[in-house]
N, CA, C, O and the ligand as a Tripos MOL2 file, in Angstrom:
@<TRIPOS>MOLECULE
protein
  281   279    71     0     0
PROTEIN
NO_CHARGES

@<TRIPOS>ATOM
      1 N         140.1020  128.6620 -120.8570 N.3       1 MET1
      2 CA        141.3080  128.2310 -120.2670 C.3       1 MET1
      3 C         140.9860  127.5640 -118.9140 C.2       1 MET1
      4 O         141.4260  128.0450 -117.8700 O.2       1 MET1
      5 N         140.1560  126.3650 -118.9340 N.am      2 LEU2
      6 CA        139.9070  125.7990 -117.4930 C.3       2 LEU2
      7 C         140.4470  124.4650 -117.3830 C.2       2 LEU2
      8 O         139.8040  123.4620 -117.0750 O.2       2 LEU2
      9 N         141.6030  124.5250 -117.6420 N.am      3 LEU3
     10 CA        142.2630  123.2050 -117.7080 C.3       3 LEU3
     11 C         142.6000  122.8940 -116.1590 C.2       3 LEU3
     12 O         142.6330  121.7190 -115.7940 O.2       3 LEU3
     13 N         142.8060  123.7560 -115.4090 N.am      4 ASN4
     14 CA        143.1420  123.5770 -113.9570 C.3       4 ASN4
     15 C         141.8130  123.6520 -113.0750 C.2       4 ASN4
     16 O         141.8270  123.7850 -111.8510 O.2       4 ASN4
     17 N         140.7090  123.5520 -113.8280 N.am      5 ASP5
     18 CA        139.4980  123.7130 -113.0480 C.3       5 ASP5
     19 C         139.4310  122.6120 -111.9190 C.2       5 ASP5
     20 O         138.9800  122.9440 -110.8230 O.2       5 ASP5
     21 N         139.8810  121.2480 -112.1450 N.am      6 ARG6
     22 CA        139.5010  120.3010 -111.2360 C.3       6 ARG6
     23 C         140.5780  120.5730 -110.1150 C.2       6 ARG6
     24 O         140.3700  120.0570 -109.0170 O.2       6 ARG6
     25 N         141.6860  121.3220 -110.2920 N.am      7 LYS7
     26 CA        142.5740  121.5960 -109.0600 C.3       7 LYS7
     27 C         141.9870  122.6420 -108.0220 C.2       7 LYS7
     28 O         142.1420  122.5890 -106.8020 O.2       7 LYS7
     29 N         141.3620  123.4950 -108.6520 N.am      8 THR8
     30 CA        140.7710  124.5030 -107.6770 C.3       8 THR8
     31 C         139.6010  123.9730 -106.9550 C.2       8 THR8
     32 O         138.4580  124.1770 -107.3630 O.2       8 THR8
     33 N         139.8980  123.2100 -105.7550 N.am      9 THR9
     34 CA        138.7550  122.6910 -104.9530 C.3       9 THR9
     35 C         138.2850  123.7080 -103.8950 C.2       9 THR9
     36 O         138.9860  124.1640 -102.9920 O.2       9 THR9
     37 N         137.0780  123.9750 -104.1280 N.am     10 LYS10
     38 CA        136.6180  125.2350 -102.9850 C.3      10 LYS10
     39 C         136.1380  124.3870 -101.7930 C.2      10 LYS10
     40 O         135.0860  123.7500 -101.7450 O.2      10 LYS10
     41 N         136.9540  124.4700 -100.9690 N.am     11 LYS11
     42 CA        136.8920  123.8440  -99.7080 C.3      11 LYS11
     43 C         136.2230  124.9840  -98.7760 C.2      11 LYS11
     44 O         136.9800  125.7800  -98.2210 O.2      11 LYS11
     45 N         135.0730  125.0680  -98.6210 N.am     12 SER12
     46 CA        134.5570  126.0420  -97.7800 C.3      12 SER12
     47 C         134.4920  125.4540  -96.2900 C.2      12 SER12
     48 O         134.2080  126.2050  -95.3570 O.2      12 SER12
     49 N         134.7620  124.0830  -96.0870 N.am     13 SER13
     50 CA        134.7660  123.6400  -94.7460 C.3      13 SER13
     51 C         135.9820  123.3610  -94.2600 C.2      13 SER13
     52 O         136.0850  122.4140  -93.4800 O.2      13 SER13
     53 N         137.1000  124.1050  -94.6140 N.am     14 ALA14
     54 CA        138.3080  124.0040  -94.2810 C.3      14 ALA14
     55 C         138.4620  124.6350  -92.8230 C.2      14 ALA14
     56 O         138.0410  125.7710  -92.6050 O.2      14 ALA14
     57 N         139.0540  123.8990  -91.8660 N.am     15 ARG15
     58 CA        139.2050  124.3430  -90.5080 C.3      15 ARG15
     59 C         140.7370  124.6380  -90.2480 C.2      15 ARG15
     60 O         141.6570  124.1340  -90.8930 O.2      15 ARG15
     61 N         140.8560  125.4600  -89.2890 N.am     16 CYS16
     62 CA        142.1010  125.7880  -88.7150 C.3      16 CYS16
     63 C         142.5460  124.7640  -87.8970 C.2      16 CYS16
     64 O         141.8370  124.2950  -87.0070 O.2      16 CYS16
     65 N         143.8750  124.3130  -88.1790 N.am     17 PRO17
     66 CA        144.2850  123.0750  -87.4330 C.3      17 PRO17
     67 C         144.7540  123.4160  -85.9850 C.2      17 PRO17
     68 O         145.1730  122.4960  -85.2840 O.2      17 PRO17
     69 N         144.7100  124.6030  -85.5330 N.am     18 ILE18
     70 CA        145.1240  125.1470  -84.2620 C.3      18 ILE18
     71 C         143.6940  125.1910  -83.5000 C.2      18 ILE18
     72 O         143.6250  124.6090  -82.4180 O.2      18 ILE18
     73 N         142.7310  125.7470  -83.9300 N.am     19 CYS19
     74 CA        141.5740  125.9440  -83.0370 C.3      19 CYS19
     75 C         140.3220  125.4440  -83.6820 C.2      19 CYS19
     76 O         139.2630  125.6410  -83.0860 O.2      19 CYS19
     77 N         140.3170  124.8060  -84.8530 N.am     20 LYS20
     78 CA        139.3050  124.3790  -85.4770 C.3      20 LYS20
     79 C         138.2710  125.2320  -85.9830 C.2      20 LYS20
     80 O         137.2230  124.7910  -86.4540 O.2      20 LYS20
     81 N         138.5790  126.5580  -85.8840 N.am     21 LYS21
     82 CA        137.5620  127.4600  -86.4440 C.3      21 LYS21
     83 C         137.7860  127.5260  -88.0640 C.2      21 LYS21
     84 O         138.8230  127.1850  -88.6330 O.2      21 LYS21
     85 N         136.5610  128.0520  -88.7160 N.am     22 PRO22
     86 CA        136.7960  128.0890  -90.1370 C.3      22 PRO22
     87 C         137.8830  129.0980  -90.5880 C.2      22 PRO22
     88 O         137.9710  130.2610  -90.1940 O.2      22 PRO22
     89 N         138.6630  128.5020  -91.4380 N.am     23 THR23
     90 CA        139.7330  129.4140  -91.9260 C.3      23 THR23
     91 C         139.4540  130.8640  -92.5900 C.2      23 THR23
     92 O         138.3440  131.1120  -93.0590 O.2      23 THR23
     93 N         140.4520  131.7640  -92.6120 N.am     24 GLN24
     94 CA        140.2480  132.9000  -93.3130 C.3      24 GLN24
     95 C         141.2510  132.8620  -94.4190 C.2      24 GLN24
     96 O         142.4050  132.4530  -94.2870 O.2      24 GLN24
     97 N         140.7190  133.3210  -95.5230 N.am     25 ASN25
     98 CA        141.5260  133.2880  -96.7900 C.3      25 ASN25
     99 C         142.8990  134.0770  -96.5200 C.2      25 ASN25
    100 O         143.8790  133.7500  -97.1890 O.2      25 ASN25
    101 N         142.9980  134.9900  -95.6720 N.am     26 SER26
    102 CA        144.2010  135.7970  -95.5080 C.3      26 SER26
    103 C         145.0950  134.9760  -94.7620 C.2      26 SER26
    104 O         146.3020  135.1720  -94.9100 O.2      26 SER26
    105 N         144.6710  134.0230  -93.9270 N.am     27 PHE27
    106 CA        145.7910  133.2190  -93.0700 C.3      27 PHE27
    107 C         145.6170  131.9180  -93.2690 C.2      27 PHE27
    108 O         145.8280  131.1290  -92.3480 O.2      27 PHE27
    109 N         145.2310  131.5220  -94.4250 N.am     28 ARG28
    110 CA        145.1260  130.0680  -94.6070 C.3      28 ARG28
    111 C         146.5600  129.5230  -94.4690 C.2      28 ARG28
    112 O         147.5760  130.1080  -94.8440 O.2      28 ARG28
    113 N         146.4890  128.2290  -93.8320 N.am     29 PRO29
    114 CA        145.4680  127.2990  -93.5460 C.3      29 PRO29
    115 C         144.9600  127.5930  -92.2330 C.2      29 PRO29
    116 O         144.4260  126.7220  -91.5460 O.2      29 PRO29
    117 N         145.1190  128.9160  -91.8150 N.am     30 PHE30
    118 CA        144.7770  129.0710  -90.2960 C.3      30 PHE30
    119 C         143.6010  130.1760  -90.3120 C.2      30 PHE30
    120 O         143.2370  130.7430  -91.3420 O.2      30 PHE30
    121 N         143.0810  130.3930  -89.0930 N.am     31 CYS31
    122 CA        141.9930  131.3080  -89.0210 C.3      31 CYS31
    123 C         142.3580  132.6580  -88.9020 C.2      31 CYS31
    124 O         141.7270  133.5900  -89.3990 O.2      31 CYS31
    125 N         143.5010  132.7620  -88.1610 N.am     32 SER32
    126 CA        144.0100  134.0090  -87.7390 C.3      32 SER32
    127 C         145.5050  134.1110  -87.6800 C.2      32 SER32
    128 O         146.1920  133.0920  -87.6180 O.2      32 SER32
    129 N         146.0620  135.3950  -87.6990 N.am     33 LYS33
    130 CA        147.4410  135.3580  -87.6060 C.3      33 LYS33
    131 C         148.0750  134.7480  -86.2080 C.2      33 LYS33
    132 O         149.1980  134.2500  -86.1400 O.2      33 LYS33
    133 N         147.2610  134.8610  -85.2350 N.am     34 ARG34
    134 CA        147.5290  134.1630  -83.8570 C.3      34 ARG34
    135 C         147.7580  132.8380  -84.0200 C.2      34 ARG34
    136 O         148.7570  132.2720  -83.5760 O.2      34 ARG34
    137 N         146.7400  132.2160  -84.7380 N.am     35 CYS35
    138 CA        147.1120  130.7390  -84.9250 C.3      35 CYS35
    139 C         148.2510  130.2770  -85.6800 C.2      35 CYS35
    140 O         148.9260  129.2750  -85.4410 O.2      35 CYS35
    141 N         148.4170  131.2420  -86.7670 N.am     36 ALA36
    142 CA        149.6220  131.0360  -87.5740 C.3      36 ALA36
    143 C         150.8670  131.1990  -86.6680 C.2      36 ALA36
    144 O         151.8790  130.5410  -86.9080 O.2      36 ALA36
    145 N         150.8150  131.9900  -85.7200 N.am     37 ASP37
    146 CA        152.0420  132.3340  -84.8120 C.3      37 ASP37
    147 C         152.1950  130.9920  -83.9150 C.2      37 ASP37
    148 O         153.2950  130.5360  -83.6020 O.2      37 ASP37
    149 N         151.0200  130.4450  -83.5610 N.am     38 VAL38
    150 CA        151.1430  129.4270  -82.6930 C.3      38 VAL38
    151 C         151.7150  128.1160  -83.3940 C.2      38 VAL38
    152 O         152.4290  127.3250  -82.7770 O.2      38 VAL38
    153 N         151.3590  127.9450  -84.7000 N.am     39 ASP39
    154 CA        151.8930  126.7970  -85.2910 C.3      39 ASP39
    155 C         153.4080  127.1520  -85.5630 C.2      39 ASP39
    156 O         154.2210  126.2280  -85.5880 O.2      39 ASP39
    157 N         153.7920  128.3720  -85.7530 N.am     40 LEU40
    158 CA        155.1090  128.6780  -85.8390 C.3      40 LEU40
    159 C         156.0970  128.4770  -84.7720 C.2      40 LEU40
    160 O         157.2730  128.1370  -84.9010 O.2      40 LEU40
    161 N         155.3760  128.7660  -83.5880 N.am     41 SER41
    162 CA        156.1410  128.6940  -82.3570 C.3      41 SER41
    163 C         156.1690  127.0300  -82.0290 C.2      41 SER41
    164 O         157.1380  126.6130  -81.3950 O.2      41 SER41
    165 N         155.2940  126.2350  -82.3830 N.am     42 ARG42
    166 CA        155.4530  124.9570  -82.3440 C.3      42 ARG42
    167 C         156.6920  124.3970  -83.1410 C.2      42 ARG42
    168 O         157.4360  123.5210  -82.7010 O.2      42 ARG42
    169 N         156.8210  125.0110  -84.3660 N.am     43 TRP43
    170 CA        157.9090  124.5930  -85.1020 C.3      43 TRP43
    171 C         159.2330  125.0270  -84.4340 C.2      43 TRP43
    172 O         160.2670  124.3620  -84.4950 O.2      43 TRP43
    173 N         159.1030  126.2040  -83.7930 N.am     44 LEU44
    174 CA        160.5640  126.6510  -83.3460 C.3      44 LEU44
    175 C         160.9760  125.7980  -82.0510 C.2      44 LEU44
    176 O         162.1340  125.5110  -81.7470 O.2      44 LEU44
    177 N         159.8150  125.4430  -81.3430 N.am     45 ASN45
    178 CA        160.0510  124.6030  -80.2420 C.3      45 ASN45
    179 C         160.3050  123.1910  -80.4170 C.2      45 ASN45
    180 O         160.3340  122.4260  -79.4530 O.2      45 ASN45
    181 N         160.5130  122.7700  -81.7530 N.am     46 GLY46
    182 CA        160.9780  121.5120  -82.1410 C.3      46 GLY46
    183 C         159.8170  120.4670  -81.9840 C.2      46 GLY46
    184 O         160.0780  119.2840  -81.7630 O.2      46 GLY46
    185 N         158.5780  120.9080  -82.0980 N.am     47 HIS47
    186 CA        157.3540  120.0320  -81.8730 C.3      47 HIS47
    187 C         157.4250  119.2360  -82.9860 C.2      47 HIS47
    188 O         157.2060  118.0330  -82.8370 O.2      47 HIS47
    189 N         157.7790  119.8160  -84.4490 N.am     48 TYR48
    190 CA        157.6170  118.9320  -85.5710 C.3      48 TYR48
    191 C         158.9890  118.3690  -85.9760 C.2      48 TYR48
    192 O         159.1280  117.8560  -87.0860 O.2      48 TYR48
    193 N         160.0080  118.4550  -85.0990 N.am     49 ALA49
    194 CA        161.3730  118.2380  -85.4160 C.3      49 ALA49
    195 C         161.3970  116.7780  -85.8160 C.2      49 ALA49
    196 O         160.7000  115.9440  -85.2380 O.2      49 ALA49
    197 N         162.2090  116.4850  -86.8140 N.am     50 ILE50
    198 CA        162.5110  114.9660  -87.1870 C.3      50 ILE50
    199 C         163.3060  114.3090  -86.0440 C.2      50 ILE50
    200 O         164.3180  114.8560  -85.6070 O.2      50 ILE50
    201 N         162.8490  113.1220  -85.5500 N.am     51 PRO51
    202 CA        163.3950  112.4560  -84.6940 C.3      51 PRO51
    203 C         164.8580  112.1900  -85.2160 C.2      51 PRO51
    204 O         165.1310  112.0060  -86.4020 O.2      51 PRO51
    205 N         165.8140  112.1940  -84.1180 N.am     52 VAL52
    206 CA        167.1000  111.6640  -84.5900 C.3      52 VAL52
    207 C         167.0940  110.2310  -84.5690 C.2      52 VAL52
    208 O         166.5480  109.5160  -83.7290 O.2      52 VAL52
    209 N         167.8690  109.8230  -85.7490 N.am     53 VAL53
    210 CA        168.0070  108.3040  -85.9730 C.3      53 VAL53
    211 C         169.2320  107.9280  -85.3590 C.2      53 VAL53
    212 O         170.2750  108.4180  -85.7900 O.2      53 VAL53
    213 N         169.2490  107.0530  -84.3240 N.am     54 GLU54
    214 CA        170.4750  106.5380  -83.7510 C.3      54 GLU54
    215 C         171.2520  105.6510  -84.7660 C.2      54 GLU54
    216 O         170.5450  104.8700  -85.4030 O.2      54 GLU54
    217 N         172.4110  105.6420  -84.9910 N.am     55 GLU55
    218 CA        173.0810  104.6180  -85.9080 C.3      55 GLU55
    219 C         173.1100  103.2640  -85.1570 C.2      55 GLU55
    220 O         173.4780  103.1720  -83.9860 O.2      55 GLU55
    221 N         172.6990  102.2240  -85.9110 N.am     56 ASP56
    222 CA        172.5770  100.9770  -85.6030 C.3      56 ASP56
    223 C         171.8510  100.8920  -84.2010 C.2      56 ASP56
    224 O         171.9420   99.8220  -83.5980 O.2      56 ASP56
    225 N         171.2040  101.8350  -83.6840 N.am     57 GLY57
    226 CA        170.3570  101.7520  -82.4060 C.3      57 GLY57
    227 C         171.2230  101.5710  -81.2480 C.2      57 GLY57
    228 O         170.7350  101.4660  -80.1230 O.2      57 GLY57
    229 N         172.6110  101.5250  -81.4750 N.am     58 SER58
    230 CA        173.4320  101.2160  -80.2800 C.3      58 SER58
    231 C         173.7450  102.4290  -79.5830 C.2      58 SER58
    232 O         173.8590  103.4560  -80.2510 O.2      58 SER58
    233 N         173.9050  102.4660  -78.2980 N.am     59 ILE59
    234 CA        174.4940  103.6310  -77.5750 C.3      59 ILE59
    235 C         175.9450  103.2330  -77.1850 C.2      59 ILE59
    236 O         176.1930  102.3590  -76.3550 O.2      59 ILE59
    237 N         176.9730  104.0200  -77.9240 N.am     60 PRO60
    238 CA        178.4910  103.6910  -77.4300 C.3      60 PRO60
    239 C         178.6640  104.1320  -76.0230 C.2      60 PRO60
    240 O         178.0430  105.0950  -75.5720 O.2      60 PRO60
    241 N         179.4270  103.4980  -75.3950 N.am     61 ASP61
    242 CA        179.9720  103.9500  -74.0420 C.3      61 ASP61
    243 C         180.7830  105.2610  -74.2540 C.2      61 ASP61
    244 O         181.6490  105.3150  -75.1270 O.2      61 ASP61
    245 N         180.4920  106.3300  -73.4370 N.am     62 ASN62
    246 CA        181.2870  107.5730  -73.4880 C.3      62 ASN62
    247 C         182.4220  107.4410  -72.4830 C.2      62 ASN62
    248 O         182.0690  107.4630  -71.3040 O.2      62 ASN62
    249 N         183.4830  107.3320  -72.6900 N.am     63 PRO63
    250 CA        184.8150  107.2520  -71.5200 C.3      63 PRO63
    251 C         184.8080  108.5500  -70.8790 C.2      63 PRO63
    252 O         185.3450  108.6590  -69.7770 O.2      63 PRO63
    253 N         184.1870  109.6850  -71.5160 N.am     64 GLN64
    254 CA        184.3220  111.0400  -70.6840 C.3      64 GLN64
    255 C         183.2930  110.9640  -69.5410 C.2      64 GLN64
    256 O         183.3330  111.7160  -68.5680 O.2      64 GLN64
    257 N         182.3830  110.0190  -69.7230 N.am     65 ASN65
    258 CA        181.2710  109.9470  -68.6610 C.3      65 ASN65
    259 C         181.2940  108.7000  -67.7130 C.2      65 ASN65
    260 O         180.3390  107.9900  -67.3990 O.2      65 ASN65
    261 N         182.4950  108.6050  -67.3610 N.am     66 GLY66
    262 CA        182.7350  107.4260  -66.5370 C.3      66 GLY66
    263 C         181.9760  107.5960  -65.2020 C.2      66 GLY66
    264 O         181.5350  108.6770  -64.8120 O.2      66 GLY66
    265 N         181.8640  106.3930  -64.5220 N.am     67 ASN67
    266 CA        181.2090  106.4300  -63.1830 C.3      67 ASN67
    267 C         181.9110  106.6570  -62.0480 C.2      67 ASN67
    268 O         181.4570  106.3810  -60.9370 O.2      67 ASN67
    269 N         183.1240  107.1980  -62.2510 N.am     68 ARG68
    270 CA        184.2000  107.5580  -61.1520 C.3      68 ARG68
    271 C         184.0270  108.9100  -60.6170 C.2      68 ARG68
    272 O         184.6880  109.2490  -59.6360 O.2      68 ARG68
    273 N         183.1620  109.7480  -61.1950 N.am     69 GLU69
    274 CA        183.0490  111.1160  -60.8030 C.3      69 GLU69
    275 C         182.0180  111.3910  -59.7360 C.2      69 GLU69
    276 O         181.5090  112.5080  -59.6530 O.2      69 GLU69
    277 N         181.6830  110.3780  -58.8920 N.am     70 GLU70
    278 CA        180.7360  110.6400  -57.9200 C.3      70 GLU70
    279 C         181.1200  111.5710  -56.7560 C.2      70 GLU70
    280 O         180.3010  111.8250  -55.8730 O.2      70 GLU70
    281 ZN        142.6380  129.1110  -85.4760 Zn       71 ZN71
@<TRIPOS>BOND
     1     1     2 1
     2     2     3 1
     3     3     4 2
     4     3     5 am
     5     5     6 1
     6     6     7 1
     7     7     8 2
     8     7     9 am
     9     9    10 1
    10    10    11 1
    11    11    12 2
    12    11    13 am
    13    13    14 1
    14    14    15 1
    15    15    16 2
    16    15    17 am
    17    17    18 1
    18    18    19 1
    19    19    20 2
    20    19    21 am
    21    21    22 1
    22    22    23 1
    23    23    24 2
    24    23    25 am
    25    25    26 1
    26    26    27 1
    27    27    28 2
    28    27    29 am
    29    29    30 1
    30    30    31 1
    31    31    32 2
    32    31    33 am
    33    33    34 1
    34    34    35 1
    35    35    36 2
    36    35    37 am
    37    37    38 1
    38    38    39 1
    39    39    40 2
    40    39    41 am
    41    41    42 1
    42    42    43 1
    43    43    44 2
    44    43    45 am
    45    45    46 1
    46    46    47 1
    47    47    48 2
    48    47    49 am
    49    49    50 1
    50    50    51 1
    51    51    52 2
    52    51    53 am
    53    53    54 1
    54    54    55 1
    55    55    56 2
    56    55    57 am
    57    57    58 1
    58    58    59 1
    59    59    60 2
    60    59    61 am
    61    61    62 1
    62    62    63 1
    63    63    64 2
    64    63    65 am
    65    65    66 1
    66    66    67 1
    67    67    68 2
    68    67    69 am
    69    69    70 1
    70    70    71 1
    71    71    72 2
    72    71    73 am
    73    73    74 1
    74    74    75 1
    75    75    76 2
    76    75    77 am
    77    77    78 1
    78    78    79 1
    79    79    80 2
    80    79    81 am
    81    81    82 1
    82    82    83 1
    83    83    84 2
    84    83    85 am
    85    85    86 1
    86    86    87 1
    87    87    88 2
    88    87    89 am
    89    89    90 1
    90    90    91 1
    91    91    92 2
    92    91    93 am
    93    93    94 1
    94    94    95 1
    95    95    96 2
    96    95    97 am
    97    97    98 1
    98    98    99 1
    99    99   100 2
   100    99   101 am
   101   101   102 1
   102   102   103 1
   103   103   104 2
   104   103   105 am
   105   105   106 1
   106   106   107 1
   107   107   108 2
   108   107   109 am
   109   109   110 1
   110   110   111 1
   111   111   112 2
   112   111   113 am
   113   113   114 1
   114   114   115 1
   115   115   116 2
   116   115   117 am
   117   117   118 1
   118   118   119 1
   119   119   120 2
   120   119   121 am
   121   121   122 1
   122   122   123 1
   123   123   124 2
   124   123   125 am
   125   125   126 1
   126   126   127 1
   127   127   128 2
   128   127   129 am
   129   129   130 1
   130   130   131 1
   131   131   132 2
   132   131   133 am
   133   133   134 1
   134   134   135 1
   135   135   136 2
   136   135   137 am
   137   137   138 1
   138   138   139 1
   139   139   140 2
   140   139   141 am
   141   141   142 1
   142   142   143 1
   143   143   144 2
   144   143   145 am
   145   145   146 1
   146   146   147 1
   147   147   148 2
   148   147   149 am
   149   149   150 1
   150   150   151 1
   151   151   152 2
   152   151   153 am
   153   153   154 1
   154   154   155 1
   155   155   156 2
   156   155   157 am
   157   157   158 1
   158   158   159 1
   159   159   160 2
   160   159   161 am
   161   161   162 1
   162   162   163 1
   163   163   164 2
   164   163   165 am
   165   165   166 1
   166   166   167 1
   167   167   168 2
   168   167   169 am
   169   169   170 1
   170   170   171 1
   171   171   172 2
   172   171   173 am
   173   173   174 1
   174   174   175 1
   175   175   176 2
   176   175   177 am
   177   177   178 1
   178   178   179 1
   179   179   180 2
   180   179   181 am
   181   181   182 1
   182   182   183 1
   183   183   184 2
   184   183   185 am
   185   185   186 1
   186   186   187 1
   187   187   188 2
   188   187   189 am
   189   189   190 1
   190   190   191 1
   191   191   192 2
   192   191   193 am
   193   193   194 1
   194   194   195 1
   195   195   196 2
   196   195   197 am
   197   197   198 1
   198   198   199 1
   199   199   200 2
   200   199   201 am
   201   201   202 1
   202   202   203 1
   203   203   204 2
   204   203   205 am
   205   205   206 1
   206   206   207 1
   207   207   208 2
   208   207   209 am
   209   209   210 1
   210   210   211 1
   211   211   212 2
   212   211   213 am
   213   213   214 1
   214   214   215 1
   215   215   216 2
   216   215   217 am
   217   217   218 1
   218   218   219 1
   219   219   220 2
   220   219   221 am
   221   221   222 1
   222   222   223 1
   223   223   224 2
   224   223   225 am
   225   225   226 1
   226   226   227 1
   227   227   228 2
   228   227   229 am
   229   229   230 1
   230   230   231 1
   231   231   232 2
   232   231   233 am
   233   233   234 1
   234   234   235 1
   235   235   236 2
   236   235   237 am
   237   237   238 1
   238   238   239 1
   239   239   240 2
   240   239   241 am
   241   241   242 1
   242   242   243 1
   243   243   244 2
   244   243   245 am
   245   245   246 1
   246   246   247 1
   247   247   248 2
   248   247   249 am
   249   249   250 1
   250   250   251 1
   251   251   252 2
   252   251   253 am
   253   253   254 1
   254   254   255 1
   255   255   256 2
   256   255   257 am
   257   257   258 1
   258   258   259 1
   259   259   260 2
   260   259   261 am
   261   261   262 1
   262   262   263 1
   263   263   264 2
   264   263   265 am
   265   265   266 1
   266   266   267 1
   267   267   268 2
   268   267   269 am
   269   269   270 1
   270   270   271 1
   271   271   272 2
   272   271   273 am
   273   273   274 1
   274   274   275 1
   275   275   276 2
   276   275   277 am
   277   277   278 1
   278   278   279 1
   279   279   280 2
@<TRIPOS>SUBSTRUCTURE
     1 MET1         2 RESIDUE 1 A MET
     2 LEU2         6 RESIDUE 1 A LEU
     3 LEU3        10 RESIDUE 1 A LEU
     4 ASN4        14 RESIDUE 1 A ASN
     5 ASP5        18 RESIDUE 1 A ASP
     6 ARG6        22 RESIDUE 1 A ARG
     7 LYS7        26 RESIDUE 1 A LYS
     8 THR8        30 RESIDUE 1 A THR
     9 THR9        34 RESIDUE 1 A THR
    10 LYS10       38 RESIDUE 1 A LYS
    11 LYS11       42 RESIDUE 1 A LYS
    12 SER12       46 RESIDUE 1 A SER
    13 SER13       50 RESIDUE 1 A SER
    14 ALA14       54 RESIDUE 1 A ALA
    15 ARG15       58 RESIDUE 1 A ARG
    16 CYS16       62 RESIDUE 1 A CYS
    17 PRO17       66 RESIDUE 1 A PRO
    18 ILE18       70 RESIDUE 1 A ILE
    19 CYS19       74 RESIDUE 1 A CYS
    20 LYS20       78 RESIDUE 1 A LYS
    21 LYS21       82 RESIDUE 1 A LYS
    22 PRO22       86 RESIDUE 1 A PRO
    23 THR23       90 RESIDUE 1 A THR
    24 GLN24       94 RESIDUE 1 A GLN
    25 ASN25       98 RESIDUE 1 A ASN
    26 SER26      102 RESIDUE 1 A SER
    27 PHE27      106 RESIDUE 1 A PHE
    28 ARG28      110 RESIDUE 1 A ARG
    29 PRO29      114 RESIDUE 1 A PRO
    30 PHE30      118 RESIDUE 1 A PHE
    31 CYS31      122 RESIDUE 1 A CYS
    32 SER32      126 RESIDUE 1 A SER
    33 LYS33      130 RESIDUE 1 A LYS
    34 ARG34      134 RESIDUE 1 A ARG
    35 CYS35      138 RESIDUE 1 A CYS
    36 ALA36      142 RESIDUE 1 A ALA
    37 ASP37      146 RESIDUE 1 A ASP
    38 VAL38      150 RESIDUE 1 A VAL
    39 ASP39      154 RESIDUE 1 A ASP
    40 LEU40      158 RESIDUE 1 A LEU
    41 SER41      162 RESIDUE 1 A SER
    42 ARG42      166 RESIDUE 1 A ARG
    43 TRP43      170 RESIDUE 1 A TRP
    44 LEU44      174 RESIDUE 1 A LEU
    45 ASN45      178 RESIDUE 1 A ASN
    46 GLY46      182 RESIDUE 1 A GLY
    47 HIS47      186 RESIDUE 1 A HIS
    48 TYR48      190 RESIDUE 1 A TYR
    49 ALA49      194 RESIDUE 1 A ALA
    50 ILE50      198 RESIDUE 1 A ILE
    51 PRO51      202 RESIDUE 1 A PRO
    52 VAL52      206 RESIDUE 1 A VAL
    53 VAL53      210 RESIDUE 1 A VAL
    54 GLU54      214 RESIDUE 1 A GLU
    55 GLU55      218 RESIDUE 1 A GLU
    56 ASP56      222 RESIDUE 1 A ASP
    57 GLY57      226 RESIDUE 1 A GLY
    58 SER58      230 RESIDUE 1 A SER
    59 ILE59      234 RESIDUE 1 A ILE
    60 PRO60      238 RESIDUE 1 A PRO
    61 ASP61      242 RESIDUE 1 A ASP
    62 ASN62      246 RESIDUE 1 A ASN
    63 PRO63      250 RESIDUE 1 A PRO
    64 GLN64      254 RESIDUE 1 A GLN
    65 ASN65      258 RESIDUE 1 A ASN
    66 GLY66      262 RESIDUE 1 A GLY
    67 ASN67      266 RESIDUE 1 A ASN
    68 ARG68      270 RESIDUE 1 A ARG
    69 GLU69      274 RESIDUE 1 A GLU
    70 GLU70      278 RESIDUE 1 A GLU
    71 ZN71       281 GROUP 0 **** ****
C-alpha cells in the first residue's frame, strides 16, 4: 500500500517560520513550543486578522460625531 507515497514528502530542510531554525517533528511547523506560542500570540494580536472591507468604500457621516463638541 504505497499509494500515498508521493504525498509523504520528506522535507528535511523545513524551517521554523518564526526564527528560521530547523523544525522539530514535535512542534512542526515550528522548532519549539516557544515559537509556536509566538505564532499563536500573533494570531491573538490580530496580526493575521482579515482586513475589514468597507462597504462601497465610502465612509458615512456620523451624526453622533458632529464637530460641535469642541
Ligand atoms: Zn523557531
